[in-house]
Chimera marker file (.cmm) of the C-alpha trace (Angstrom):
<marker_set name="trace">
<marker id="1" x="1.253" y="10.215" z="19.010" r="1" g="1" b="0" radius="0.5"/>
<marker id="2" x="-2.216" y="9.126" z="17.958" r="1" g="1" b="0" radius="0.5"/>
<marker id="3" x="-2.749" y="6.006" z="15.917" r="1" g="1" b="0" radius="0.5"/>
<marker id="4" x="-3.748" y="6.386" z="12.275" r="1" g="1" b="0" radius="0.5"/>
<marker id="5" x="-7.279" y="5.033" z="11.823" r="1" g="1" b="0" radius="0.5"/>
<marker id="6" x="-7.461" y="2.112" z="9.414" r="1" g="1" b="0" radius="0.5"/>
<marker id="7" x="-10.297" y="2.813" z="6.977" r="1" g="1" b="0" radius="0.5"/>
<marker id="8" x="-9.304" y="0.061" z="4.545" r="1" g="1" b="0" radius="0.5"/>
<marker id="9" x="-10.634" y="-1.342" z="2.348" r="1" g="1" b="0" radius="0.5"/>
<marker id="10" x="-11.156" y="1.745" z="0.229" r="1" g="1" b="0" radius="0.5"/>
<marker id="11" x="-12.914" y="0.844" z="-2.996" r="1" g="1" b="0" radius="0.5"/>
<marker id="12" x="-10.683" y="-1.461" z="-4.996" r="1" g="1" b="0" radius="0.5"/>
<marker id="13" x="-7.405" y="0.115" z="-3.838" r="1" g="1" b="0" radius="0.5"/>
<marker id="14" x="-4.854" y="-2.500" z="-2.766" r="1" g="1" b="0" radius="0.5"/>
<marker id="15" x="-4.714" y="-3.114" z="0.985" r="1" g="1" b="0" radius="0.5"/>
<marker id="16" x="-0.908" y="-3.052" z="0.753" r="1" g="1" b="0" radius="0.5"/>
<marker id="17" x="-0.853" y="0.696" z="-0.014" r="1" g="1" b="0" radius="0.5"/>
<marker id="18" x="-1.071" y="1.259" z="3.727" r="1" g="1" b="0" radius="0.5"/>
<marker id="19" x="-3.631" y="2.901" z="5.939" r="1" g="1" b="0" radius="0.5"/>
<marker id="20" x="-2.252" y="6.435" z="5.699" r="1" g="1" b="0" radius="0.5"/>
<marker id="21" x="-2.107" y="6.413" z="1.892" r="1" g="1" b="0" radius="0.5"/>
<marker id="22" x="-5.574" y="4.841" z="1.652" r="1" g="1" b="0" radius="0.5"/>
<marker id="23" x="-7.040" y="7.441" z="4.015" r="1" g="1" b="0" radius="0.5"/>
<marker id="24" x="-5.437" y="10.381" z="2.222" r="1" g="1" b="0" radius="0.5"/>
<marker id="25" x="-6.407" y="9.123" z="-1.231" r="1" g="1" b="0" radius="0.5"/>
<marker id="26" x="-9.976" y="8.709" z="0.004" r="1" g="1" b="0" radius="0.5"/>
<marker id="27" x="-9.971" y="12.224" z="1.486" r="1" g="1" b="0" radius="0.5"/>
<marker id="28" x="-8.953" y="13.455" z="-1.966" r="1" g="1" b="0" radius="0.5"/>
<marker id="29" x="-11.843" y="11.630" z="-3.652" r="1" g="1" b="0" radius="0.5"/>
<marker id="30" x="-9.734" y="8.755" z="-4.991" r="1" g="1" b="0" radius="0.5"/>
<marker id="31" x="-11.286" y="5.423" z="-4.064" r="1" g="1" b="0" radius="0.5"/>
<marker id="32" x="-10.825" y="3.273" z="-7.175" r="1" g="1" b="0" radius="0.5"/>
<marker id="33" x="-7.962" y="2.258" z="-9.418" r="1" g="1" b="0" radius="0.5"/>
<marker id="34" x="-9.711" y="3.928" z="-12.361" r="1" g="1" b="0" radius="0.5"/>
<marker id="35" x="-9.615" y="7.182" z="-10.395" r="1" g="1" b="0" radius="0.5"/>
<marker id="36" x="-5.926" y="6.588" z="-9.636" r="1" g="1" b="0" radius="0.5"/>
<marker id="37" x="-5.304" y="6.182" z="-13.384" r="1" g="1" b="0" radius="0.5"/>
<marker id="38" x="-6.738" y="9.666" z="-13.948" r="1" g="1" b="0" radius="0.5"/>
<marker id="39" x="-3.818" y="11.134" z="-11.977" r="1" g="1" b="0" radius="0.5"/>
<marker id="40" x="-0.099" y="11.376" z="-12.590" r="1" g="1" b="0" radius="0.5"/>
<marker id="41" x="2.440" y="9.809" z="-10.256" r="1" g="1" b="0" radius="0.5"/>
<marker id="42" x="3.711" y="13.304" z="-9.465" r="1" g="1" b="0" radius="0.5"/>
<marker id="43" x="0.217" y="14.493" z="-8.601" r="1" g="1" b="0" radius="0.5"/>
<marker id="44" x="-0.399" y="11.550" z="-6.288" r="1" g="1" b="0" radius="0.5"/>
<marker id="45" x="2.985" y="11.974" z="-4.613" r="1" g="1" b="0" radius="0.5"/>
<marker id="46" x="1.969" y="15.553" z="-3.800" r="1" g="1" b="0" radius="0.5"/>
<marker id="47" x="-0.774" y="14.166" z="-1.541" r="1" g="1" b="0" radius="0.5"/>
<marker id="48" x="0.466" y="13.994" z="2.044" r="1" g="1" b="0" radius="0.5"/>
<marker id="49" x="0.805" y="10.350" z="3.072" r="1" g="1" b="0" radius="0.5"/>
<marker id="50" x="1.222" y="8.959" z="-0.440" r="1" g="1" b="0" radius="0.5"/>
<marker id="51" x="4.826" y="7.959" z="-0.979" r="1" g="1" b="0" radius="0.5"/>
<marker id="52" x="6.958" y="5.946" z="-3.387" r="1" g="1" b="0" radius="0.5"/>
<marker id="53" x="5.918" y="2.617" z="-1.844" r="1" g="1" b="0" radius="0.5"/>
<marker id="54" x="2.214" y="3.352" z="-2.376" r="1" g="1" b="0" radius="0.5"/>
<marker id="55" x="2.942" y="4.463" z="-5.951" r="1" g="1" b="0" radius="0.5"/>
<marker id="56" x="4.779" y="1.178" z="-6.676" r="1" g="1" b="0" radius="0.5"/>
<marker id="57" x="1.873" y="-0.844" z="-5.289" r="1" g="1" b="0" radius="0.5"/>
<marker id="58" x="-0.686" y="1.199" z="-7.221" r="1" g="1" b="0" radius="0.5"/>
<marker id="59" x="1.420" y="0.887" z="-10.396" r="1" g="1" b="0" radius="0.5"/>
<marker id="60" x="1.388" y="-2.914" z="-10.112" r="1" g="1" b="0" radius="0.5"/>
<marker id="61" x="-2.365" y="-2.963" z="-9.448" r="1" g="1" b="0" radius="0.5"/>
<marker id="62" x="-3.038" y="-0.685" z="-12.420" r="1" g="1" b="0" radius="0.5"/>
<marker id="63" x="-0.915" y="-2.905" z="-14.682" r="1" g="1" b="0" radius="0.5"/>
<marker id="64" x="-2.984" y="-5.970" z="-13.775" r="1" g="1" b="0" radius="0.5"/>
<marker id="65" x="-6.071" y="-4.065" z="-14.992" r="1" g="1" b="0" radius="0.5"/>
<marker id="66" x="-4.358" y="-2.842" z="-18.169" r="1" g="1" b="0" radius="0.5"/>
<marker id="67" x="-4.304" y="0.715" z="-16.809" r="1" g="1" b="0" radius="0.5"/>
<marker id="68" x="-1.522" y="3.226" z="-16.198" r="1" g="1" b="0" radius="0.5"/>
<marker id="69" x="-1.038" y="6.578" z="-14.517" r="1" g="1" b="0" radius="0.5"/>
<marker id="70" x="-1.858" y="9.706" z="-16.485" r="1" g="1" b="0" radius="0.5"/>
<marker id="71" x="1.234" y="11.315" z="-17.995" r="1" g="1" b="0" radius="0.5"/>
<marker id="72" x="2.554" y="14.366" z="-16.154" r="1" g="1" b="0" radius="0.5"/>
<link id1="1" id2="2" r="1" g="1" b="0" radius="0.2"/>
<link id1="2" id2="3" r="1" g="1" b="0" radius="0.2"/>
<link id1="3" id2="4" r="1" g="1" b="0" radius="0.2"/>
<link id1="4" id2="5" r="1" g="1" b="0" radius="0.2"/>
<link id1="5" id2="6" r="1" g="1" b="0" radius="0.2"/>
<link id1="6" id2="7" r="1" g="1" b="0" radius="0.2"/>
<link id1="7" id2="8" r="1" g="1" b="0" radius="0.2"/>
<link id1="8" id2="9" r="1" g="1" b="0" radius="0.2"/>
<link id1="9" id2="10" r="1" g="1" b="0" radius="0.2"/>
<link id1="10" id2="11" r="1" g="1" b="0" radius="0.2"/>
<link id1="11" id2="12" r="1" g="1" b="0" radius="0.2"/>
<link id1="12" id2="13" r="1" g="1" b="0" radius="0.2"/>
<link id1="13" id2="14" r="1" g="1" b="0" radius="0.2"/>
<link id1="14" id2="15" r="1" g="1" b="0" radius="0.2"/>
<link id1="15" id2="16" r="1" g="1" b="0" radius="0.2"/>
<link id1="16" id2="17" r="1" g="1" b="0" radius="0.2"/>
<link id1="17" id2="18" r="1" g="1" b="0" radius="0.2"/>
<link id1="18" id2="19" r="1" g="1" b="0" radius="0.2"/>
<link id1="19" id2="20" r="1" g="1" b="0" radius="0.2"/>
<link id1="20" id2="21" r="1" g="1" b="0" radius="0.2"/>
<link id1="21" id2="22" r="1" g="1" b="0" radius="0.2"/>
<link id1="22" id2="23" r="1" g="1" b="0" radius="0.2"/>
<link id1="23" id2="24" r="1" g="1" b="0" radius="0.2"/>
<link id1="24" id2="25" r="1" g="1" b="0" radius="0.2"/>
<link id1="25" id2="26" r="1" g="1" b="0" radius="0.2"/>
<link id1="26" id2="27" r="1" g="1" b="0" radius="0.2"/>
<link id1="27" id2="28" r="1" g="1" b="0" radius="0.2"/>
<link id1="28" id2="29" r="1" g="1" b="0" radius="0.2"/>
<link id1="29" id2="30" r="1" g="1" b="0" radius="0.2"/>
<link id1="30" id2="31" r="1" g="1" b="0" radius="0.2"/>
<link id1="31" id2="32" r="1" g="1" b="0" radius="0.2"/>
<link id1="32" id2="33" r="1" g="1" b="0" radius="0.2"/>
<link id1="33" id2="34" r="1" g="1" b="0" radius="0.2"/>
<link id1="34" id2="35" r="1" g="1" b="0" radius="0.2"/>
<link id1="35" id2="36" r="1" g="1" b="0" radius="0.2"/>
<link id1="36" id2="37" r="1" g="1" b="0" radius="0.2"/>
<link id1="37" id2="38" r="1" g="1" b="0" radius="0.2"/>
<link id1="38" id2="39" r="1" g="1" b="0" radius="0.2"/>
<link id1="39" id2="40" r="1" g="1" b="0" radius="0.2"/>
<link id1="40" id2="41" r="1" g="1" b="0" radius="0.2"/>
<link id1="41" id2="42" r="1" g="1" b="0" radius="0.2"/>
<link id1="42" id2="43" r="1" g="1" b="0" radius="0.2"/>
<link id1="43" id2="44" r="1" g="1" b="0" radius="0.2"/>
<link id1="44" id2="45" r="1" g="1" b="0" radius="0.2"/>
<link id1="45" id2="46" r="1" g="1" b="0" radius="0.2"/>
<link id1="46" id2="47" r="1" g="1" b="0" radius="0.2"/>
<link id1="47" id2="48" r="1" g="1" b="0" radius="0.2"/>
<link id1="48" id2="49" r="1" g="1" b="0" radius="0.2"/>
<link id1="49" id2="50" r="1" g="1" b="0" radius="0.2"/>
<link id1="50" id2="51" r="1" g="1" b="0" radius="0.2"/>
<link id1="51" id2="52" r="1" g="1" b="0" radius="0.2"/>
<link id1="52" id2="53" r="1" g="1" b="0" radius="0.2"/>
<link id1="53" id2="54" r="1" g="1" b="0" radius="0.2"/>
<link id1="54" id2="55" r="1" g="1" b="0" radius="0.2"/>
<link id1="55" id2="56" r="1" g="1" b="0" radius="0.2"/>
<link id1="56" id2="57" r="1" g="1" b="0" radius="0.2"/>
<link id1="57" id2="58" r="1" g="1" b="0" radius="0.2"/>
<link id1="58" id2="59" r="1" g="1" b="0" radius="0.2"/>
<link id1="59" id2="60" r="1" g="1" b="0" radius="0.2"/>
<link id1="60" id2="61" r="1" g="1" b="0" radius="0.2"/>
<link id1="61" id2="62" r="1" g="1" b="0" radius="0.2"/>
<link id1="62" id2="63" r="1" g="1" b="0" radius="0.2"/>
<link id1="63" id2="64" r="1" g="1" b="0" radius="0.2"/>
<link id1="64" id2="65" r="1" g="1" b="0" radius="0.2"/>
<link id1="65" id2="66" r="1" g="1" b="0" radius="0.2"/>
<link id1="66" id2="67" r="1" g="1" b="0" radius="0.2"/>
<link id1="67" id2="68" r="1" g="1" b="0" radius="0.2"/>
<link id1="68" id2="69" r="1" g="1" b="0" radius="0.2"/>
<link id1="69" id2="70" r="1" g="1" b="0" radius="0.2"/>
<link id1="70" id2="71" r="1" g="1" b="0" radius="0.2"/>
<link id1="71" id2="72" r="1" g="1" b="0" radius="0.2"/>
</marker_set>
């Protein structure tokens, strides 16, 4: 099994989201929390490597900026 490359930091995404989630978000053109807010939780969960833990971390980070996920 090959190691997942750690490309963090990615924009202003929280480091705690994990290297796989950060890489996959970046590959999908999502590198900032404002870009995260333009997506629904369901849409982000559909991205391989982005799971419930990453969504919780992103949710907390968005809340600190007064942002939220787009409604599904």
